[in-house]
C-alpha positions as CSV (number, residue, x, y, z in Angstrom):
1,X,26.2,-18.6,-20.2
2,X,27.5,-22.1,-20.7
3,X,27.0,-25.0,-18.3
4,X,30.7,-24.8,-17.4
5,X,30.5,-21.1,-16.6
6,X,27.5,-21.6,-14.3
7,X,29.3,-24.3,-12.3
8,X,32.5,-22.1,-12.3
9,X,30.4,-19.3,-10.7
10,X,29.2,-21.6,-8.0
11,X,32.7,-22.9,-7.3
12,X,33.9,-19.3,-7.1
13,X,31.4,-18.3,-4.4
14,X,32.0,-19.1,-0.7
15,X,30.7,-17.7,2.6
16,X,32.9,-14.7,2.7
17,X,34.4,-14.2,6.1
18,X,36.4,-11.0,5.6
19,X,35.0,-8.2,3.3
20,X,37.0,-5.3,1.9
21,X,35.2,-2.3,3.7
22,X,36.3,0.0,0.9
23,X,34.9,-2.0,-2.0
24,X,31.3,-1.0,-2.7
25,X,28.7,-2.6,-4.9
26,X,27.9,-0.4,-7.9
27,X,24.4,1.0,-7.9
28,X,23.4,-0.8,-11.1
29,X,24.6,-4.1,-9.7
30,X,22.7,-3.6,-6.5
31,X,19.5,-2.8,-8.4
32,X,20.0,-6.1,-10.3
33,X,20.4,-8.0,-7.0
34,X,17.3,-6.3,-5.6
35,X,15.4,-7.3,-8.7
36,X,16.6,-10.9,-8.3
37,X,15.1,-11.0,-4.8
38,X,11.8,-9.4,-6.1
39,X,11.5,-12.2,-8.7
40,X,12.1,-15.0,-6.2
41,X,9.6,-17.8,-6.2
42,X,7.2,-18.4,-3.3
43,X,4.3,-20.8,-2.5
44,X,1.2,-19.5,-4.3
45,X,3.3,-16.5,-5.3
46,X,2.4,-14.8,-2.1
47,X,5.8,-13.2,-1.4
48,X,5.5,-13.2,2.4
49,X,8.6,-11.2,2.9
50,X,10.2,-7.8,3.1
51,X,13.9,-7.0,2.5
52,X,15.7,-4.4,4.7
53,X,19.0,-3.1,3.2
54,X,21.2,-1.5,5.8
55,X,24.0,0.8,4.7
56,X,23.9,3.0,7.8
57,X,27.1,2.4,9.8
58,X,25.4,3.4,13.0
59,X,22.7,0.8,12.6
60,X,25.2,-1.8,11.7
61,X,27.2,-1.1,14.8
62,X,24.1,-1.5,16.9
63,X,23.4,-4.9,15.3
64,X,27.0,-6.2,15.6
65,X,26.8,-7.2,19.3
66,X,23.6,-9.2,18.5
67,X,25.4,-10.9,15.5
68,X,27.9,-13.0,17.4
69,X,30.5,-10.3,16.6
70,X,30.6,-11.3,13.0
71,X,32.5,-8.4,11.2
72,X,30.7,-9.0,7.9
73,X,27.8,-7.1,9.4
74,X,29.8,-3.9,9.5
75,X,32.4,-4.4,6.8
76,X,30.3,-5.5,3.9
77,X,29.1,-3.1,1.2
78,X,25.4,-4.0,1.8
79,X,23.8,-5.8,4.7
80,X,20.4,-7.3,3.9
81,X,18.0,-8.5,6.6
82,X,15.4,-10.8,4.9
83,X,12.3,-10.5,7.0
84,X,9.1,-12.6,7.1
85,X,5.7,-11.0,7.2
86,X,3.7,-12.0,10.3
87,X,0.4,-10.7,9.0
88,X,-0.4,-13.2,6.2
89,X,-4.2,-13.6,6.4
90,X,-7.3,-13.4,4.3
91,X,-6.9,-9.6,4.0
92,X,-3.4,-10.0,2.7
93,X,-4.5,-12.6,0.2
94,X,-7.2,-10.2,-1.1
95,X,-4.4,-7.5,-1.6
96,X,-2.3,-10.1,-3.4
97,X,-5.2,-11.2,-5.7
98,X,-6.0,-7.6,-6.5
99,X,-2.4,-6.9,-7.4
100,X,-2.3,-10.0,-9.6
101,X,-5.5,-9.1,-11.4
102,X,-4.1,-5.6,-12.2
103,X,-0.8,-6.9,-13.4
104,X,-2.3,-9.6,-15.6
105,X,-5.2,-7.4,-16.8
106,X,-7.9,-9.7,-15.6
107,X,-10.8,-9.2,-13.2
108,X,-10.6,-10.0,-9.5
109,X,-13.7,-12.2,-9.9
110,X,-11.8,-14.4,-12.4
111,X,-9.3,-15.3,-9.7
112,X,-11.9,-16.2,-7.1
113,X,-11.2,-20.0,-7.3
114,X,-7.5,-19.4,-6.8
115,X,-8.2,-16.9,-4.0
116,X,-10.4,-19.5,-2.2
117,X,-7.7,-22.2,-2.4
118,X,-5.0,-19.9,-0.9
119,X,-7.3,-18.6,1.9
120,X,-8.4,-22.2,2.8
121,X,-4.7,-23.3,2.9
122,X,-3.5,-20.5,5.2
123,X,-6.6,-20.6,7.4
124,X,-5.9,-24.3,8.2
125,X,-2.7,-23.3,10.0
126,X,-2.3,-21.7,13.4
127,X,-0.8,-18.2,13.4
128,X,2.5,-19.7,14.7
129,X,2.6,-22.4,12.0
130,X,1.8,-19.8,9.3
131,X,4.8,-17.7,10.3
132,X,7.1,-20.7,10.2
133,X,5.7,-21.6,6.8
134,X,6.4,-18.1,5.6
135,X,9.9,-18.2,7.0
136,X,10.7,-21.2,4.8
137,X,9.5,-19.1,1.8
138,X,11.9,-16.3,2.8
139,X,14.8,-18.8,2.5
140,X,14.0,-19.1,-1.2
141,X,14.6,-15.4,-1.6
142,X,18.0,-15.8,0.2
143,X,19.0,-18.5,-2.2
144,X,18.0,-16.4,-5.2
145,X,20.0,-13.5,-3.9
146,X,23.1,-15.7,-3.3
147,X,22.9,-17.3,-6.8
148,X,22.5,-13.9,-8.5
149,X,25.5,-12.5,-6.5
150,X,27.6,-15.5,-7.6
151,X,26.7,-15.0,-11.2
152,X,27.6,-11.3,-10.9
153,X,30.8,-12.1,-9.0
154,X,29.6,-10.3,-5.9
155,X,30.7,-11.9,-2.7
156,X,28.1,-12.9,-0.1
157,X,27.8,-14.4,3.3
158,X,24.5,-15.8,4.6
159,X,24.1,-15.1,8.4
160,X,21.8,-17.0,10.7
161,X,24.0,-16.3,13.8
162,X,22.1,-13.4,15.2
163,X,19.5,-12.6,17.8
164,X,16.3,-12.1,15.8
165,X,14.4,-10.5,18.8
166,X,17.2,-7.8,19.1
167,X,17.2,-7.2,15.3
168,X,13.4,-6.8,15.5
169,X,13.7,-4.3,18.2
170,X,16.5,-2.2,16.7
171,X,14.9,-2.1,13.3
172,X,11.4,-1.6,14.7
173,X,10.1,-4.6,12.7
174,X,7.1,-5.7,14.8
175,X,5.4,-2.4,14.1
176,X,5.6,-3.3,10.4
177,X,4.3,-6.8,10.9
178,X,7.8,-8.2,10.2
179,X,10.4,-10.4,11.9
180,X,14.0,-10.9,11.0
181,X,14.5,-14.4,9.6
182,X,18.0,-14.5,8.0
183,X,20.6,-12.0,6.8
184,X,23.1,-11.8,3.9
185,X,26.2,-9.6,3.8
186,X,27.2,-8.6,0.3
187,X,30.3,-6.9,-1.1
188,X,33.8,-8.0,-2.2
189,X,36.2,-10.3,-0.5
190,X,39.4,-9.0,1.2
191,X,42.7,-10.4,0.1
192,X,43.2,-11.3,3.7
193,X,40.4,-13.8,3.7
194,X,42.1,-17.2,3.8
195,X,38.8,-19.0,3.1
196,X,38.7,-17.7,-0.4
197,X,41.3,-20.1,-1.7
198,X,40.1,-23.2,0.1
199,X,38.7,-26.1,-2.0
200,X,35.0,-26.7,-1.8
201,X,34.2,-29.5,0.7
202,X,31.2,-31.4,-0.8
203,X,30.1,-35.0,-0.7
204,X,30.4,-36.8,-4.1
205,X,27.3,-37.1,-6.3
206,X,27.1,-40.8,-5.5
207,X,26.3,-40.0,-1.9
208,X,23.8,-37.2,-2.6
209,X,21.8,-38.4,-5.6
210,X,19.5,-41.3,-6.1
211,X,18.0,-42.1,-9.5
212,X,14.9,-44.3,-9.6
């Protein structure tokens, strides 16, 4: 991919307002988008998230009233709820370290220094601050998903306009130590979406960048 093609992809994407309900993401493409989320960066590599993909029309209809009536929730091919883990603690770090040791073919003991740094960091926060910190990590996965979608010419719409407490209840997230943080509808734009042809509204580089 050239520099020009990359920028063209980002100019092509927009927050899709009207999806074509009959246009579905191919299974191979969806697996690629899933993998892009799985490979998202996170602080310490902890991955304090879980991704709930909703294709059930019944569930989507239940979520719609708690989504400010945004039709993307029901009309898109895939609806992803990016959730934050609420149980990040020393025990979770131990699980993470064990997984890292296995994947890198090293001993758990060799990662003790790293483990201690991570545990000290998260232990210094209140449980509430820890969840907020983890939520900020979850937004990194959202950006990775949206960028991957743009490069694959899959339309996407990030959605913050929803009642997280109702999503949590409907999807039974607290029982899984999760809370809904942000959503992303994915699929293909409808020809009736007038926003598809609007020029990007962005400040010039001179206003946004400082070089020192």
